N, C-alpha and C positions, 0 to 999 in steps of 0.2 A: 309296595304300592304299584298299582296297575293291574294286579290280579283281581279276580272276583273276590277273594277272601279279603284283601286289603280294602277294597272299596266298601264291602260290607261292614268291616270294622269301623271305618270312618263315617259311614252313613249313620250307624247306630250311635257312635260317640257324639257327633254333632247334633244329632236329633235329640239327644238327652241333655247335652251341655253345650249350648251355642254361646260360650263366654270365653274370656281370656284363659281360663283354666282348661276349657274343652280343647281349644287349639294350642295351648301352651304346655307348660311343665305341670301336669296334673297333680303329681305327688306333693308339690309345694303349696297347693291350695290357691284359691282365687285372689285373696288379698295380696299375697306376694307376687303372683303373676301380674296383677295390675301395675305394680312398681317396675317389674321387668319390661312391661310393655311401654312404660314411659322412658326407659333407657332406649329401647329400640326406636322409639319415636325421634329422639334427639339425634341419634346416629344417622337414621335414614333421612330426615330433613336436611341435616348438614351435607350429606353426600349428594342428594339430589340438587341442592342449591348450587353446588360446585359445577354441575353440568351446564348450567345457564340455558336450559331448554326454554323455549317460548311457550309459556302456558296457554296462550290464546290459540296456538296452531299445532302443538305437538300432540301426537297420538300416542296414547298410553295403554299398555296391557298389564294387568296384574294377574299372575298365575297362582293358583292355590289361595284364593281370596279368603276363605274361611269365614270369619265374622266380618270382614270388610275393614279391618284395621288399616291396611295399606291403601286400600281404595279411598278411605276417608282422608289419609294423609295426602294423596295426590290432589284430591279436591280441595283440602286446605291450603295447599300450595298454589292454588289457582288454576289447575289444569282442567280444561273444559271437556276434552274428549278422552274419557277414561273407559276402558273395557275390562271386565273381570271374568274369571273362570275358576271353576273348582271341580275336584274329582267327584264330589258328592252332590246329589240332587237336593238333599236336605239343606246344604248350604246355599246353593243357588236359589232355591225357592225363597228362603229368608232374605238373601241379599236383594233380590228383586223387589221385595216389599220395603226394605230399608233404604235402598237407592233406586227409586222409580225412574229416575232419569238416566240411569247407567245400564248398559247392556251387559248381561252375564250369560256365559255358556257353560254347560256341563261338559267338561274337557278333562281327559287324562293326558297330561303333558308327556308321559312315558310311552304313549301309543304312537307308532310310526305314522298313522293316519290321522291328521288333525284338520278340522274343518276351517280353520282360520287361514287366510291368504298369506303367502310368504311376503316378508318385507313390509307388512302393513303398519308397523308401529315404529315410532321414533324411539321409544324406550320401553323395556319390558322389565318388570320386577317379578321375582320368584323367591319369596322369603319363607325360610324354615320349611321347605318342601323337599329339596332334593335328597337330603339325608334319609328321607322316609321312603325313598324308592330303593327297595332292598335288592332288587335284581340288577346286576351290573350292566347287562344289556339294556335294560329299561332306563337305567341312569344315563347311560350314553345317549340313548335316544332322546331323553328329556333335554339334555344340554344341547344336542343338535336342534331340536324343535325351538328352544329359546332363541338360538342364533338365527334359524330360519325365519322366525316371525319378526325379528329386528331388522330394520332396513339397513343396507350398507351405510356405514358411517354413524349408525345409531348406538344407543346404549343399552346394555343388559346388566341388571344388578340382581345378584342373588346371594343368598347366605349359605354357608357350608361349614362343616366342622373339619378343618384342614389339618390333618394330623401329621406330626413328625414322628410320633410313636406308631407301633404296629396298628393296623386298621381294627376297628371293633364292630363286630356284627351281631345283630339281634334280630328277632322275628319282625319288629316294626321300625328299626332304625339301623342304618349302616353308616359309621363314621369313617370316611375314606381318607387317604393320604393326599397331602397337598400336591404331591407329584402327579398322582393319577388325576386329580381335579383340574390342575393346570393343563395337563396334556390333553384331556378330553375338551377342555374349553378351546385350546389352540387348534386341535383337529377340526372343531366345529367352526372355526372362523372368528373366534373371539379373542381379542387381545386383553389380558388382565392389566389394566391401567394402575390400579392400586387395590390393596387389600387391607382393610381395617377392622379392628375388634368390635364386635357387637357387645361383648361382655368380657370382663376380667374376673370379677368375683361372684356375680349373682347367678351365673348359670354353670352347668355341669362342667367340671374341669376335664374335659375329654382328652386334651392334648397334654396330659401330665402323667406322672407315674401312677401305678395301680393304688398305692397307698394313699396318695393325695386325692385321687378320685374317690376312694371309699371314705376317707376322712371328711371331704366336703359333703358327700351324700348323707353321712351320719349327722354332722352338725346342722345342715340346712333342713333336713327332714324333722330334726328335733325342734329347732327354733320356729318352724312353721306348722307345728303340730296343731295348734289352736289358731283360729282366724285372727285373734287379737295379737298374738305374737308374731304371726306371719306378717301382718301389717306393720308392726313396729320394727321387725327385722328388715323389711323392704324400705321403710322410711329412714332407717339408720344407714343402710348400705347405699341407697339411691345417690346422695351427693357424692359419696366417694367413688362410686361406679362411673358416674358422669364425668368426674375429673380424670379417672383412669382412661377411659375410652377416647378421651381427647389427647392424651399424652403418650399411651403406650402403642408402639408400632405393631406389636404382634401379641395376641393374648392366648391363653390356654383353652378358650371355649370357642363359641360360634363366631365366625368372621363375615363381614360383607365384602364381596368381591364386585368391583366396579369394572365392567368390561366394554370394550369398544368393538363393534362388528367390523370386520374387515371389509374392504371395498371402497368405492368412491364415496367421498364424504368430505367434511371439513377436517382440516388438519389441527391437531392438538399441539400447541406450542410447548406446553409443559404441564405437569400434573397440578400445579396451582392455578392454572387458567384453562381448565377443561371447558371446551365450548362446542356446541353444536347448533347450527342454525336449522331449526326444525322446519319440516316440510308440511305445508297445510293439508287438511284433510279431515275427515270425520270418522268416527267409530262409534257405532251405536250410541299356623305356624304351627306349622305345628312342630312343637319341640318336645321331644321325648314323651 
């Protein structure tokens, strides 16, 4: 991501398939991806509600908006000032039509030069984006940009595949180590307040043995081969997954990191009472 080839790939993919499968785990089909996004919805809403941001005044930025799933969640939670951005013009054009009252920018978060002002947002979300930045330098720059755009004392939420096993590299995705991810966040001025699983069973078992990863892929691609079986598999797994992501401290798949930008800001007394008094102002997933 960030290269001309990567942008071209995502431009074509989102132009052809601007749906949950287009920005999601395409090999599992649209019906199963719809259930996966229901899981994401529950985890994201829970973690945002713990921040106790003031929806009336908090300034929000969503990075890699795709189909607008997280933009919609921010609006559903009552936030009035939401800005979005995406690597592709195809997504930005459709997002502007879908959310006419929301400002969207064509932006590569891995580019050192970004047009948005530093510290302009009380909270920044970047979901299922960073592991698609395959260049390590670009990945570090992306994390630095997320921190730069977040005001001191503000919040940055992003998802990553935090591995304890050796890193996994492909042409469109790199699953990096937890150690590297936490180090880059710290270097950028982000304190990881907590890390919670986005998935336990329903997404690729990236932080597991090779045998388990291959077995999961074989089983899931078989049961989702047809739209009807994909929908049934999602319906059966959904309540189990919702239970697991509320109770498991660390999962073998994608995780959500909730980070605080260092600098002046409100003090967080403990993780169960995360609080930030939002500053007033206005502003205008890809998974495997």
